[in-house]
Every structure is written in C-alpha cells, then in structure tokens.
C-alpha positions as CSV (number, residue, x, y, z in Angstrom):
1,X,36.9,8.4,-19.9
2,X,35.5,6.6,-23.5
3,X,38.2,3.6,-23.3
4,X,36.3,0.6,-25.1
5,X,36.0,-2.2,-23.2
6,X,37.3,-5.7,-23.6
7,X,35.9,-9.3,-22.4
8,X,37.5,-12.1,-22.9
9,X,34.1,-14.1,-21.8
10,X,32.4,-16.5,-23.8
11,X,29.4,-15.2,-25.3
12,X,27.4,-18.2,-25.0
13,X,27.6,-18.2,-21.4
14,X,24.8,-17.2,-20.2
15,X,23.2,-16.7,-16.3
16,X,20.3,-20.0,-17.1
17,X,23.7,-21.9,-18.8
18,X,25.9,-21.1,-15.4
19,X,22.6,-22.2,-13.0
20,X,22.3,-24.8,-14.9
21,X,26.2,-26.2,-14.5
22,X,26.6,-24.9,-11.5
23,X,23.2,-27.0,-9.8
24,X,22.4,-29.5,-12.2
25,X,24.0,-32.1,-9.8
26,X,21.0,-31.7,-7.5
27,X,18.2,-31.1,-9.4
28,X,19.4,-34.3,-11.5
29,X,19.2,-35.8,-8.0
30,X,15.8,-34.5,-7.5
31,X,14.7,-35.7,-10.8
32,X,15.9,-38.8,-10.8
33,X,14.2,-39.3,-6.9
34,X,10.7,-38.1,-7.9
35,X,10.6,-40.4,-11.2
36,X,11.3,-43.1,-9.0
37,X,8.9,-42.0,-6.1
38,X,5.9,-41.5,-9.2
39,X,7.1,-44.9,-10.5
40,X,6.5,-46.9,-7.2
41,X,3.5,-44.9,-5.8
42,X,0.8,-43.8,-8.5
43,X,-2.2,-44.1,-6.9
44,X,-1.2,-42.5,-3.2
45,X,0.6,-39.7,-5.5
46,X,-2.7,-38.9,-7.6
47,X,-5.1,-39.2,-4.1
48,X,-2.9,-36.8,-2.5
49,X,-3.4,-34.8,-5.8
50,X,-6.5,-34.9,-5.6
51,X,-7.3,-34.3,-2.0
52,X,-5.4,-31.2,-2.6
53,X,-7.6,-29.7,-5.3
54,X,-10.4,-30.4,-2.9
55,X,-8.8,-28.9,0.7
56,X,-7.9,-25.8,-1.9
57,X,-11.6,-26.2,-3.4
58,X,-13.0,-26.1,0.0
59,X,-10.7,-23.4,1.3
60,X,-11.5,-21.3,-1.5
61,X,-15.3,-21.4,-1.1
62,X,-15.0,-21.3,2.9
63,X,-12.3,-18.1,2.9
64,X,-13.9,-16.3,0.4
65,X,-17.8,-16.4,0.8
66,X,-18.4,-13.3,-1.2
67,X,-17.3,-13.9,-5.1
68,X,-20.1,-13.1,-6.2
69,X,-19.4,-9.6,-7.6
70,X,-20.9,-6.4,-5.9
71,X,-24.3,-5.1,-7.0
72,X,-23.9,-2.0,-8.5
73,X,-23.6,0.9,-5.7
74,X,-26.0,3.5,-5.2
75,X,-24.8,7.1,-7.0
76,X,-25.8,10.4,-5.7
77,X,-27.3,12.4,-8.4
78,X,-25.4,15.3,-9.9
79,X,-26.9,17.7,-7.8
80,X,-26.4,16.4,-4.5
81,X,-22.3,15.8,-5.7
82,X,-22.2,19.2,-6.7
83,X,-24.0,20.7,-2.8
84,X,-21.3,18.6,-1.7
85,X,-18.2,19.9,-3.5
86,X,-19.6,24.1,-3.0
87,X,-20.0,23.0,0.8
88,X,-16.8,21.7,0.7
89,X,-15.8,24.8,-0.9
90,X,-17.2,27.1,1.7
91,X,-15.5,25.3,4.8
92,X,-12.3,25.6,3.6
93,X,-13.0,29.2,2.6
94,X,-13.7,29.5,6.2
95,X,-11.7,27.4,8.0
96,X,-8.9,30.1,5.9
97,X,-10.6,33.1,7.2
98,X,-9.9,31.4,10.6
99,X,-6.7,30.3,9.7
100,X,-5.2,33.8,9.0
101,X,-7.0,35.4,12.5
102,X,-5.3,32.5,14.8
103,X,-2.0,33.4,12.9
104,X,-2.7,36.9,13.3
105,X,-2.9,36.6,17.0
106,X,-0.5,34.2,17.4
107,X,2.2,36.7,15.8
108,X,0.8,39.9,18.1
109,X,1.3,37.4,21.1
110,X,4.2,36.7,19.8
111,X,5.9,40.0,19.1
112,X,5.3,41.0,23.2
113,X,8.7,40.0,24.9
114,X,6.7,39.4,28.4
115,X,3.8,37.4,28.6
116,X,1.0,37.1,31.1
117,X,-0.9,33.9,31.7
118,X,-4.3,35.0,29.9
119,X,-1.2,35.7,27.4
120,X,0.3,31.8,27.1
121,X,-4.0,30.8,27.7
122,X,-4.4,32.0,25.0
123,X,-1.4,31.6,22.7
124,X,-1.9,27.7,23.5
125,X,-5.6,27.6,22.8
126,X,-4.7,29.7,18.9
127,X,-2.2,27.0,18.5
128,X,-4.4,24.2,18.9
129,X,-7.1,25.4,17.5
130,X,-4.3,25.9,14.0
131,X,-3.2,22.2,14.6
132,X,-7.2,21.3,14.4
133,X,-7.7,23.3,11.4
134,X,-4.6,21.7,9.6
135,X,-5.9,18.0,10.8
136,X,-9.4,18.6,9.2
137,X,-8.8,20.2,5.9
138,X,-8.1,17.8,3.5
139,X,-4.9,17.8,1.5
C-alpha cells in the first residue's frame, strides 16, 4: 500500500516546456507574421490602436454613466433599527403562535376517519395559511 513509485520522467520536463515543444511551430509562424505586418504597416497599426483606445473610452463613458461613487446613504437612527428588530421579533412570535394553532387544527382534522365537506375546506384553508406563513417569514 505504501510502495514507493519510481518515475523515469526527466525532472526538467515541465508543462510549459511541453506546451512550447508542441505549439512552437504555430507560435513562431504567428510571431513572424505579426513582425512582417508591423514592419509593412506601422502607421495603420498605430491608427488602429489609437482608434480602439478612443472607442474603448467612449464606450466606458457611455455605458457606465454612473462612474461617480454613490453618495452616502442616509442611515436610519439607532432607535428605528431597534424598533424594527423588535417588530420583526413580535411578528415572528405571532406567526409561531398561529402556526401552532393551525397545526393542531390540521392534526385533529387528519385524525378523523371520514371527512365531510366543511372539514375538507377547513383543511385546505389551514394548509394554505401554513404555506403562506412559511413563505413570509425570513429564514
């Protein structure tokens, strides 16, 4: 299980070296082509580069008009934050109480062997109420 694995790989062979060996023919052709192109048309390439820079600047300004940092947002006073927190706690407590009441009612209805029409309607309404409570409470 803990057998030492021997490798006959040359330690100088790296991923970069293997990729260079594999694709050097293509990169050399591309390098030579770009050097010939730059030597033949230097003004055209300079103009193209300048035009692309200008287009990039125009697009950056046009597509991002709100590059100015946003103003500080008005923060609520500490008492408003605390009151909001207490309100959420009270709402969660009320929802919990209603959930317990609805669950008891659902359990009592489902314990019956035969349901009449009013039991079915009450059961559907209670299950919908439970679903609504579950969706409105924050997780």
